[in-house]
C-alpha positions in Angstrom: -24.6 7.8 -9.5 -25.2 5.2 -12.2 -23.6 2.0 -12.0 -20.4 1.7 -14.5 -20.6 -0.7 -17.7 -19.6 -3.9 -16.3 -15.9 -4.6 -17.2 -16.0 -8.1 -18.6 -14.2 -10.8 -16.4 -10.8 -11.4 -18.1 -9.7 -14.6 -19.1 -6.5 -12.5 -18.7 -4.5 -14.5 -21.9 -3.7 -10.5 -23.3 -2.4 -9.0 -20.3 0.8 -10.4 -20.2 2.1 -9.8 -23.5 0.0 -6.1 -23.6 1.6 -4.3 -21.0 5.6 -4.0 -20.4 5.7 -3.8 -16.5 3.5 -5.0 -13.6 2.8 -3.5 -10.3 1.0 -5.9 -7.7 -0.8 -5.3 -4.2 -0.3 -7.5 -1.7 -3.2 -7.3 0.7 -6.2 -8.8 -0.7 -4.2 -9.6 -3.9 -1.0 -12.2 -2.6 -2.2 -13.0 0.9 -5.2 -12.3 3.0 -3.1 -11.8 7.0 -1.2 -14.9 7.2 -3.0 -17.2 4.4 -1.5 -16.9 0.7 -4.7 -16.2 -1.7 -5.4 -19.3 -3.8 -3.2 -19.2 -6.8 -1.4 -16.0 -6.1 1.7 -17.4 -6.5 1.0 -19.3 -9.6 0.2 -15.8 -10.9 3.2 -14.4 -9.6 5.2 -16.9 -11.6 3.1 -16.3 -15.2 4.0 -12.4 -14.6 7.9 -13.5 -13.7 8.1 -16.0 -16.9 7.2 -12.9 -19.2 10.5 -11.0 -18.0 9.2 -7.9 -18.1 9.5 -5.5 -14.7 7.6 -6.0 -12.1 7.4 -4.8 -8.7 5.1 -5.5 -5.1 4.1 -2.3 -4.3 1.7 -2.1 -0.8 0.7 0.4 1.7 1.4 -1.5 4.6 4.6 -0.4 5.5 4.8 -2.5 8.3 6.2 -5.2 6.2 9.9 -5.3 5.4 10.7 -5.8 1.8 13.2 -8.7 3.1 10.3 -10.5 5.0 8.5 -9.5 2.2 11.2 -11.8 0.0 11.1 -14.7 2.8 7.3 -14.9 3.2 6.7 -15.9 -0.6 9.8 -17.6 -0.6 7.9 -20.0 1.8 5.2 -20.3 -0.3 7.9 -20.8 -3.8 8.4 -17.6 -5.6 11.8 -16.1 -5.5 11.8 -12.0 -5.4 14.6 -9.4 -5.0 13.8 -6.8 -1.9 14.7 -4.0 -4.8 11.0 -5.7 -6.3 9.0 -4.3 -3.0 7.9 -0.7 -2.6 5.8 0.5 0.6 5.3 3.4 2.6 7.9 3.0 4.9 10.7 3.4 1.8 8.2 5.7 0.7 8.1 7.8 4.0 12.3 7.5 4.1 12.3 9.5 0.8 9.9 11.9 2.0 11.9 12.4 5.0 15.4 12.9 3.3 13.6 14.9 0.3 12.0 17.1 2.4 14.7 18.0 4.9 14.2 16.0 8.2 16.8 13.9 8.7 17.1 13.9 12.9 13.9 15.4 13.1 12.6 14.6 16.8 9.9 12.2 16.0 6.8 10.8 16.6 5.7 7.6 15.0 2.1 5.9 15.6 2.8 2.4 13.6 4.1 -0.7 14.2 7.9 -1.3 15.8 9.1 -2.4 12.3 8.2 0.7 11.0 9.5 2.6 13.4 12.7 0.4 13.1 13.6 1.4 9.2 13.1 4.6 10.4 15.3 5.0 13.0 18.7 5.7 11.2 16.6 9.1 10.1 15.0 10.5 12.9 15.1 10.6 16.3 12.6 8.0 17.7 10.5 9.7 20.8 8.9 7.4 22.9 4.7 8.7 22.9 4.8 9.4 27.0 3.4 12.5 28.6 6.0 15.5 28.5 7.7 14.3 24.9 7.1 16.5 22.3 8.3 16.2 18.6 8.6 17.7 15.2 7.4 15.1 13.1 4.3 13.0 13.5 4.0 9.6 11.4 0.8 7.7 11.1 0.5 3.9 10.9 -1.9 0.6 11.8 -0.7 1.9 15.6 -1.5 -1.5 17.2 -0.8 0.3 20.4 -3.2 3.1 19.7 -4.4 4.9 23.2 -6.1 8.3 23.9 -3.2 9.4 25.4 -0.9 8.8 21.8 -3.5 10.4 20.4 -3.3 13.7 22.8 0.5 14.0 22.2 0.0 13.5 18.6 -2.7 16.2 18.1 -0.3 18.3 20.3 2.7 17.9 18.1 0.9 18.5 15.0 -1.5 21.4 16.8 2.4 22.6 17.7 3.1 23.2 14.0 4.4 19.6 13.4 5.3 17.7 10.1 2.0 15.5 9.4 2.0 12.3 7.8 0.5 9.4 7.1 1.5 6.2 5.4 -2.3 5.8 3.7 -5.4 6.2 4.3 -6.8 2.6 4.0 -9.6 2.8 6.2 -9.7 -1.3 7.1 -7.2 -4.0 5.9 -8.7 -7.6 4.8 -7.3 -10.3 7.1 -7.8 -14.6 6.1 -11.5 -15.9 6.4 -13.3 -12.6 5.0 -12.5 -10.6 7.9 -10.7 -6.9 8.3 -8.9 -4.9 10.7 -8.9 -1.1 11.7 -6.3 0.3 9.3 -4.1 3.2 9.0 -6.9 5.5 7.9 -9.0 4.9 10.4 -5.9 6.2 13.2 -5.2 9.2 10.6 -9.0 10.5 10.8 -8.6 10.5 14.7 -6.3 13.1 14.6 -6.8 15.0 11.9 -10.6 15.4 13.6 -8.3 16.6 16.8 -6.1 18.9 15.3 -8.4 20.5 12.4 -5.2 19.4 9.6 -5.0 16.9 6.9 -1.7 14.4 6.5 0.4 14.5 3.7 -0.8 10.7 2.6 2.3 9.0 1.7 0.8 5.3 0.0 -1.8 4.6 -2.7 -3.3 6.4 -4.6 -0.9 9.3 -3.5 1.5 11.2 -5.7 4.7 10.1 -3.5 4.4 6.7 -3.8 2.7 6.5 -7.6 5.9 8.4 -8.4 8.4 6.2 -6.6 6.3 3.3 -8.3 7.1 4.4 -11.6 10.5 5.6 -11.0 10.8 1.8 -10.5 9.1 0.4 -13.2 8.0 3.0 -15.9 5.2 5.3 -17.2 4.1 3.6 -19.9 2.2 0.7 -20.7 2.4 -0.8 -16.9 -0.8 -3.1 -15.4 -1.7 -1.9 -11.8 -3.0 -5.0 -10.0 -4.6 -4.4 -6.8 -8.7 -4.5 -4.9 -9.5 -1.4 -3.9 -11.1 1.0 -6.6 -10.1 4.2 -3.9 -6.1 3.3 -3.8 -4.8 0.8 -6.8 -6.9 1.7 -9.8 -7.1 5.3 -8.8 -3.7 5.3 -8.0 -2.9 4.0 -10.9 -4.8 6.1 -13.1 -3.1 9.2 -11.6 0.3 7.7 -13.1 -1.2 7.1 -16.6 -1.3 3.4 -16.1 -4.1 1.2 -16.3 -5.5 -0.8 -13.5 -7.1 -4.5 -12.8 -9.4 -4.8 -10.0 -8.8 -8.8 -8.4 -12.3 -10.2 -6.2 -10.1 -11.2 -3.9 -10.2 -8.7 -1.8 -12.0 -5.9 -1.0 -14.1 -4.2 -3.5 -16.7 -6.8 -3.6 -17.8 -7.1 -7.7 -21.1 -5.5 -7.8 -19.6 -2.5 -6.6 -20.4 0.6 -7.9 -17.2 0.9 -10.2 -15.9 4.7 -10.0 -13.4 4.8 -11.6 -14.2 1.7 -13.2 -10.6 -0.5 -13.8 -9.3 -1.5 -17.2 -9.6 -5.5 -16.5 -11.8 -7.0 -13.3 -9.8 -10.5 -12.4 -11.1 -12.9 -10.4 -8.0 -13.5 -9.1 -4.5 -13.4 -9.5 -4.2 -16.6 -10.6 -6.1 -16.0 -13.8 -3.0 -14.6 -15.1 -1.6 -18.3 -14.5 -4.8 -20.1 -15.8 -4.7 -18.0 -19.4 -0.8 -18.1 -19.4 0.0 -21.6 -20.0 
């Protein structure tokens, strides 16, 4: 594959006026691990100053919207929980629309994910002898051979098979990475021969849910991954801006090409003054 034409690094002065709404990823854009990325709060404030709709759109189902609101407030930025869309919220919508209320569920994900679904499904402990009608995969930091075996048995037995996303890694502070949900769902898929229904970016469930909240026309998605943020934006008719603070290096072959390249979210603040 030949390298695409380099998209110029934007001064971004025109972006705040050009678009009707903004969708912003969290990990690798606003923060990495426990550390806010320099200037990200200023970038969010520049978007807020336009008065246009904005939505924080994250594949990390472990985040509860209230916790995101609190963390941003500590950094000096105010948001409403209604302005945050996580894959756990998308999972709730999927479970309801697919008539899986009260299904017995294996949730291979952080406890914060299970807690957000506990009023909809019957969470089954991942212990020998247990069965389930729904298997939901997230970034399971307690992943083990037993949990893999139980999930695989349920999926082979016909359980609905969901994954919050397929991101293989997630960025953390100091430029590091941790295994992501995609690394775990790949093991279950390999053990069962079945492909999971993926809820997060770039797939249709999350992109449709986001567009229903902030619109389809002239929306800019700002993210750090080509394969999720930019592909997801293109799939729903949005434009995509790639920031250089996350997982895609500036010299990467870019397919698809983002509509804009930004050094960081702070670029919007620098140009918006």
